[in-house]
N, C-alpha and C positions, 0 to 999 in steps of 0.2 A: 291759917287756923291749924296748928300743929296736930298731925294725926288724923285730920279730917279732910282738908282740902287746901289747894293752893291755886291762886288766880294770877295769870300773866296778862298784862296789858301791853299792846304793841306801842312802841315808841314812834310817834308820828314823824319825827325829824331824824330818823336813823340815816346816817350818812351814806349808806350803800343801797338804799331802797330802790334807786332807779338804775342800778347797774344791770346789764343784760343777764348776768349770771343769776340774779334774783328774780327775774321776770317769771311771774306765775306762782311765786312762793309767798307764804306768810299773809294769807288773805283774810284771816280773822283778826278783828280788833281785840278780842278777848278770848283767852283759852282757860277753861277751868278744869282742873284735875281733882277728882274726888277719890278718897280712899275708903275701902270697905273691908270688913272683917273676913268676908269670904265671897266667892263668885256667885253663890246663890242670891245673896242680898243685892250684889251689884247688878245681876241680871234683872231682878225685879225693878231696880231703879231705871234700867234701860227700857223695860216694857212700859214704865210710867212716863217716859219722856224726859227723865232727869239726865240721862246720858244720850248723846246723839249717835255714837258709833260703837258697834260691838263686833269684835273679832271672835268667832267661836272656835275653840280648839278641841272640843269634845264632839265627835261626829254623831254619837248617840243622842246627845242633846240637840244637835242640829236637826235630826229627824223627828224628835219627840216633843221639843219644847217651843216650837215656833208656830203655834196656832192661835196666838192671842189676837185680840180685837184689832189692834193697830195694823197688823199684817193683813187681816181680812178686809179692813177698810181701805187698804192701799196707802196708809200713812207711813208704813215702814217697808223698805225694800229688803229682800232676802236674796243674796247673790252668791253664786259659786263661781270662782275664778280659776280655771285650769292654769297651772304655772309650770315654769321650767327653771325655778331657782333651787339653790342648794337646800337639802332637807336634813343634813346631819345624820347622826346615828343615835337612835333611842333603843336601849337594849338592857337585858338582864346582864349584870356584870359579876363574874366570878372573882373573888378575892383569892388569888393564887398563893398568897402568903400563908393561907390556911392549908394545912396538910390534906384536908379532905378534898380540895380542888387542885392540888399540885399536879396530879396526873392528867395529861391531855385526854386520855381515853375516857376518864370520868366526865370531863367537861363535854366531850362529844356525845357521850351516852345521854346525858341530861338534855342536850339540845334535841335529841331524837323525839322526845315526848312533849316538846312545846308545840302544840297544835295551832299554828298560826291561822290556817285555813278555817278551822272551826271558830276561833275567836273572831276573825274578821267578819264571818258571815253572821254570827249570833250576837256579837257585842258592838260591832262597828258598821253593820249594815253594808258590808262589802266595800267600804270607802278607803281602805288602806292598801298599799302596795308593800310587799315584803322588802325590807331593806337588805341589800346584798353587798353594800360597800360603805366605808366610813365617809365616802364622798359621793354617795348615790345621787342620781338625777343631774349630774354635771359631767363635763369632759375630764374631770380629775379622777373618776372612778376607774378601777382596774376591771378588765373584762377578758374572758378566755384565758389562754396561757400567755405568759410573757413572750414578747418578740422584740426584735430590733434593738434599739438603744436601751429599752427597759430591761430586756434580757441581759444585755451586756453589763449593765449596772449591777443587776442582782448576782451575776456570776462572780463579781468581786467579793461577795459575801456568802458564797454558797456554803462554806463550812459551818456557818453559824445560823443557817436558815433551815426550816423543815423541808424535807424533800418535796412535800406537797406544793410548795411554791412553784416548782419547775415542772411537776408531773401531773398535777390535778387542778382542774378549774374549780374555783370555790363555788360550792353549792350548798344550800340549806335543805334539811329534810322537808318533805312535802307530803301532805295527807289529802284525802278526798273531801275533807270538811264535814264528814258525817259524825265525827266524834269517835269513830272506831279506829283505834291506833294499834291494833294487835301486831301488825308488821313492824311498826316502829319500836314497840315494846320488846319484841324478840331481838332486834338489832341492839337495842340499849342493854338488855340483859346480858347478851354475849360480851359486849364491851366491858361491862362492869365486872363480869366474872374474870376476864383477862386482866383486869386491874386489881384483882384480889378481893372482890366483894361477892358474897354468896347469900342466898335466901335461907332464912331460918325462922320458922314459926310466923311466917307472913311479914317478917322484917328483913331488910337488907343489912347485913352485918359484915364487918371486916373479917376475912377468913383467918387472919392471924390473931387479932386481939379480941374478936367477938364484939367490938364496939359497934353500936347501930349507926347507920347513915342518917344523921339528923343535922339540920342546919336552919338558919334564920334568913328570911327575905325581909330586909329592912326597908321601909317606905317612909316618905315624908308627906304623902298626900293620899287621902281616901280614894281619889280618882284612879289610882293605880291598883287598888285592891282587887277589882274584878279580874284583871289580867293575872295578877300574882296568885290568886286563889284558884283560878282555872289551871294554872301551871302546877300548883301544889297538889291538886287532885290527881293529875296524871302522874306526878312523881310518886304519889301514894300507891299507884298500881305496881310500881317497882319495889315497894316496901320501903321507900324513902319518906321520912317525915320532914316536910318543909313547913316551918312555922312562919306565917305571915304576920309581921308586926309593924303597925303604923305609929310613929312617934311624932311629937311636936317638932316644928322646923329647927328650933335651936338645938335640941338634943340630937336630931338627925345630922345637922351640920357638924356638931362636935365630934360625933362618931365617924362621919365621913372624912373630916379633916385629918383625924388620927388613924384612919384606915381600920377602925374597929367594927367590922361587919363581916358576914359570910358572903352575902349577895345583896346587891342593891339594883334598882333600876335607875340608869343615868343617861344623860344626853350629852353628846359632843357635837357642838356646832363648828362651823368653819366659814371663812370667807372664800372668795374665788381665787385668792392669792395666799394660801397658807404659808406660814413662815416659822419663826422661832418658837411660837407657842406649841408647836408639835413636840419640842423637847420637854416642855412643861407637862404635856400629856403622856409621853411615852418613854422618856429616857430612863436609863438605869438609876441615874441620880435622883430623878423625880420619884422613883418607886419608894425611896426611903425618906423623902422629905415630907413633913406634914403640910397639908394644904394644897398639894399639887393635884392634878387631875389624872395621874397614873393610877386610877382606881383598881385595875386588875393586878398591879404590882409586877408588870413584865420587866425583866432585866435581860436584855439581849444586845450583844455588841453590834449585830447587823442593823437592828432597829436604831441604835444610837448613831451609827454611821449614816443611815438614810436620813435621819433628822438633820444631821450636819449637811448632807447633800442638798436638802431643801433650802436651808439658809444660805448656802454657797451658790445657788443657781443664779446665773447672770442673764438668763433670757427665759421667756415664757415656755419654750419647748423643753428646756432642761428642768424647769420647775415641775411641769406636768409629768415628765418621766420619773423624777424622784418621788413625787407624791403617789403616783400609781404603784411604784415599787414598794413604798412604805405601806400602802393599803394592803398589798398582797402579803407582806410579812406579818402584819397584824392579824389579818383574817386567818392565816394559816396556823396561828397559835391557838385559835379557838378560845379566846379570852372572854367572849361575850356570847349571848344568844340574841341576835337582832330581833326587834319586834316589827315595826312597820312605819310607814310614813304616808302622809297625804300628798296627793298630786293636785289638790285644789286648795285654795284659800276660801274660807267661809266667813262672810261678813253680812251684817244687817245694819241698816242705818235709817234714820228718820229722813223723810223726803224733803225736808227744808234744806238739806245739803245737796250740793252738786260736786262732781269729781272729774278728773281727767279720764280718758278712755282706759278701761281695764285691758291689760295685755298679759303676755306670758311671764312677765317679770313679777306678777303678783299684785297685791294691793298697792295702789299708788300712795306715795308718801302723804300723810295727812296734812302736812304743811302746804300741799298743793290743792287741797279742797277749798271750796268757797260756799258761802251762804246764798241761797236763791234770793233774788230781788222780790220784795213784797209786791203782791198783785193788788192793783186798785179795784 
């Protein structure tokens, strides 16, 4: 039924159903997938028992929306699963193609007033961990200062990398979570002055042109508005006007494909064996091509070379070395303002279902779940 649902029936005489590799998989005779216009309607369908399994991505909703009767009556289980799998990078992204964000000092200044600790406490009930790497929560993430083979690799590209790669451990500004960010505002104001911006009549303006510091944060989902608006309020304390605008998905995608934005919130995921897709994310060629995921517009020969090193790696050790080195190079350019990630998966399901044991790898593949036998 196009646009509404699709139903899959299991083939009883599938030729490989008894192979050992398929043992424990594909236990449902029928799987029905339904489509909904938004998550609110879909969640109501779950509460009514029309959907059997629900993975919650909004931690605020996890705290506030799970007091319905089926949970109270023990018909629905609500489970938090601590995990150790990759979390990717969810972040505010500067479009460095725009002159207003071309200066690294400006990007670092704005990062000062993103109050993650307050947001985490007040909007996410303390459920998030600040993301410090494009490969956080895995052995691919860079930590501390580069050493050994990683340092040797980076030295080959020293001339094209920021000094911070070799001299400073990457850290993000941190607050006490009270909402008082005076210290961060002082640091940010000094950086902006050094970059040629000055306060005038309560507004931050370019010292040479007199043009006010104003930009747009483009969103494709109302779910991101609370984070963007909180950030915009803090930017206002610097005299910066950040206009938060949510558009429909098709318009958003068109603007993102053509890099027609000042700032967006975006996510980069990865596997445990990153490869040629990193060129699609970060290469100089990708910066100019429509549709690539080089959203910040970075063009750096060292980053290009490190992407090549990743694809050329012939063993796991060399791959990890190259990925960690790329991670450092990207972080040192301050192209993004990382937000945070969950260290738990949140799921709720009707108790007519059973599942393999939950473990650190996260939610078990749904094709391995099964239906409880009917009780006589």
